[in-house]
N, C-alpha and C positions, 0 to 999 in steps of 0.2 A: 414764091416767095411763103414765108410760113405764116400760119394762121394770125398771130398776135400782132404781127407787124401791119395788118390790115384791120385792126382792131377798131378802128375809127371808120373806118369805109365799110358800110354793112354789107353791102351785096356780095364782095369777096370773100366773106365769112362762108359762103356756100362752098368755096372752092378748095378750102384747105382746113385740114381736119384731126381728128385725133385718131385713135388707136383702133385695131381689130380687136385686139387682145385688153384684158384688166391688167391694171397696174400690177407690176411683176417684181416689185419689191419686198422680200419675204418680210424683213424687219418692220416695214412701215403699214399701219393700219388707218384706214379711213376714218376720220373723227367723227362724220356727220352721222345724226343718229337715225339711220336708216336700216332696214333689212332688204335682202337681193333675192330674187327668186327670177327664174327664166321661165317663159310663156311661148308655147308653139304657136306659131301662126301662118303657117306654111310649110310645106314638104321640106324636112331638113333644116327649119329655120326658128330659132328661138331668140326671143328679144328679151334684152336685160329690162328688167322693172324692179324701181325702187320704190321702198314704202315708208314714209316718215311716221307713218300713224297720225292721230289726229281724230275729231268727232264732227260731225255734221256730214254736209254732203260732200260726195267724192268730188276732188279736184284733180286733174291728169296734167302733168306738165309737160309739154313737148319742146325738144331742144332745137335750137336754130342748126343750120347747114353745117355740118362739119363738128358740132358740139354733141357730147351723151349728155343723158340725165343728171350727170354729175355737176354740170355748170350751176344745177341748182342745189348744192349741197348745202348752202349757207341761206338760200332765200326760202327754200320750202318750210324749214322749221317756222320761219314766221307765219306761215299760212295754216298752221296745223290749230291754232286757236279757234279757227271758224271752218274746217274742213278736214276731211280724211286726205291725205296728199299722197300722190304717186307721182312717179315720173319715168317716161319710157326713153329707151335709146334706140334710135329708128336702124333697120337693116342695115349693114354693111358698116357702119360705125361701132367703136367701143369695143365690149363682150357680146354684142348683139350678132349672131349670124348673117350669112350672105349667100346668095345663090345668083350664079353670072347668069340672069334673066332678065329678060326687059320688064322693067318697073316704072309706072306713072303714078301720079298723085292717087289715083282712085284706088291703085294696090297699097301705097303707103296708108291711105285712110282704113282700106279694109284692115292693115296691120293693128291700127289703132283699134276698131272696133272687134278684132279678136282678143284684144287684151281685156277689153271692157267685159266681152263676154265671159274670158276665164276667171277675172276677178269677181264676176257677178255684181258689177256696179251699177247702181239705179239712177241712170239719166245723170252722168257727170257733168262738170264744166270743165272743159277743153281750154287749156292755157298755153299758147303757142308764142315762141319767139322768133324772129327772123323768118327763114324758110319753111318752118313749120308752120306758117299761115296758109300755105298749098295744104298741108293734112287737114286743118280747120276747116277751110272751106269744103274739100272733099268729103268729109264728115257731114258738115252742115247741108251740102247740096244732096248728098245719097241718102243721109238717115237722120234728118233733122229729130225725129222721133226719139233717136237713140240718146240724145244729150239735152241738157237743161240749158246751156249757152256756151257761148265762144270767146276766149279773150283773146285778141291780137296784139302782141307786145312788140312794137314796131315791126310789124309782120305781114300788114297789109298791102304789100305791094302787088305788082302785077302778075307774080304766081298764084297769089290768092284772091284778088279782084281785078277785072279787066272789062270794063266796059267800052274801051275805047276812047275815053275822055281823060284818062290818067296818063302817068308817065310809065314808060317800059324799064323795067330793072336793067336790063341790057344797056338802056342809054344811061342809066345812073352809073352802070360800071365803069364808063369811060371817063369819069369825074375822079382825078386823083387828088387824094389827100397827102399832106406832109406825113413823112414817115418818121418815128422816133428814134433815136440812136439804140442800136442792138445791146444786149445784154453783156456785159463784160464777163471775162472768165471768171471770176471771184462770183459774179451774179448767178453762173451757169454750176457753181459747185455743189449745189444742192437746191432741190426742188423748193425748200422754203426760201432759200435766196432768190430764186427765180420769181417765186410767188411776191417778194418784197418788192422786185424790179417792176413787175406789171403793175404794183400798187402805186409805185411811184411815177410811173408812167401814166397810168390813167385816172389815180385817185380812187380807185377802188380795188378791191383783191379777186381775183381767180381762186376758186378753191383750188386745194394743191390735188385733190384726186381728179380733177380735170386736166391740169397740167400734166399728170401721170398718164393721162389717156393719149395726151398729143404728143409726148415725148418719150423716146427710151430710156431706162436708166442704165448709165454706164457703168462698167465693170467698179470703178473707183467709188461708185455711190452718188455721183454727179450726175448731170443731166445730159443725155445722150441726144442722137438725131431726131428728127421729126418723123414720126410713123406715116405710112402711107396707106390711108383705110381704102377699101375696094369699094366703098359707095361713093366716092368723089365724083366719079364720072357718070354715075347714075343721075346724080343731083344736076350737074351740070347740062344733062340731056334734057332733063324735065325742065329747067330753066328757059333753055333756046327752046323748045318746041313743045312745052306741057300743054294741058287741059286749060283752055280759060273759063274763070268762073264770073259769071255775070251777075250774081246774087249771093248774099249772106242770109238763106231763110232760118235764122234762128236768132235767139236773142244774144246781141253782140255789145262787148266792149272793145273799142279800137283805139289804141294809144300809139302816138306818133311821138318820135323824137325829131324836132325841127326849130331851131337848126340844131345839126349834130354837134355834140361836145367832143372835140378830138383830143382831149384828155389834159391832165393839168401840165405835162412836158410843154404843150403848146402855150398855155397860159402862161407859164412861168419863164418863157424863152424869150431872151434878149435879141435873137438872132433875126435880122430883119427880113432874112430869105424865108425863114419859117414862119414869119408872121404874115409875111405876104403870099406865101402858099396856103396858108391856114385861110385868108380872105378871099383868095381865088378860089378856093374849094366852096366856101358857104356861098359865095356869089353865084355859082353855078348849080351846086345842089340845092340850096334851098327852094328856089323855085320849082324843081322838079319834083320834090316832096310836097310842096305845099297843092301843087296840080295834082298828085296822086290824092292827097286829103279831101281836095274838092269833089274829085271823081266819087271818093267812098260817100264822102257826106252826104251827095246829090243822089247818088244811086242807091243807097242803104239809108234812107232817112230814119229809119228806125233805129240804127245804131247810135249808141253813145259814144262819141267820139271825142277825144281829149288829145291836147298837143302839149307836150313836156319840152319846154325851151332850154335849149344848152344840155339835155341828156344824151349821154352816149348810146349807141347803137343797142349795147348791153343795158338797156333801160332800167331792167330788174335789179341792176348792181350799182348803176351810177346815182339813181333816184329810188332807191328801195322803198323807201317809207311812203313816198307818193303811190307807187305801184301797189304796194299791200294795202293801202286804204282803198283804192280804187278798186282791187279784185274783191276786198271784204264786201265793199258796199255793193258791188255788181251780184255776188254771190247770195246776198241776204235778201235780193229782190227779184231773183229769178224765178219765175213759176215752180 
């Protein structure tokens, strides 16, 4: 099933994704105020890097599994008041390259370090969403001297921190959330219409550029089929058997969404089946998230851990003001 149908059920975001190619509608231009460059990180592999500008300490945004750096198109400009903001699209997704070789979290972390080197960034703050927590932990454990701190945006699950006392993300994957009704034909007639559909379902909008990374453009100008990125299998392999990180040896801000918001469509639904399914989801999921929170809180006592109740897994979109404020305060106080 496609990515957006799972937008409320966070772990499945690592399985479904965006495009290997950049948006391909010649008449459309990304309105987000960033420049784009490509950085070589490995033999034959270049990563897409977005630069929103700004002043102050460098802040590097890492997208969740399946997303590209364009998921931050609307969020990143909010951070430029206190930092120079960049975004990286990981290998195998969007316009970034891919090689059919074995890759693990250390390799993905090395990709991030290669971009830091290429851009000559001085100890940036890394900010990651969802699966990007694995990359944050890879860098924090491997080269903590290269960064000032890390921010986990609903990203400190077992692929990022696992000391045996928390919840395994594969266990969380088994918990099923109710799914919203799919978009109508009219809502797939254009990407702007599809964007409004997701805003109606979730209560917040996805950047159009990200939707164009996820779906092809139909010859008629409407929304085409979902793309099949080559990096999806890589992420699933890492989730199932990736390296376990038992420490976060860098200044850390850790944001959890609990309980997870399932979208405005659930809140507004009068269907008893939908309401019961949402209640069942929360009954099963909330204790698992709380168990992981406690494991992180006890295992990384120096970290600043905050819980945003009712936030969507896309915590930086559903609770943008809160997240901007928390990152601003963290950046202001890191050494």
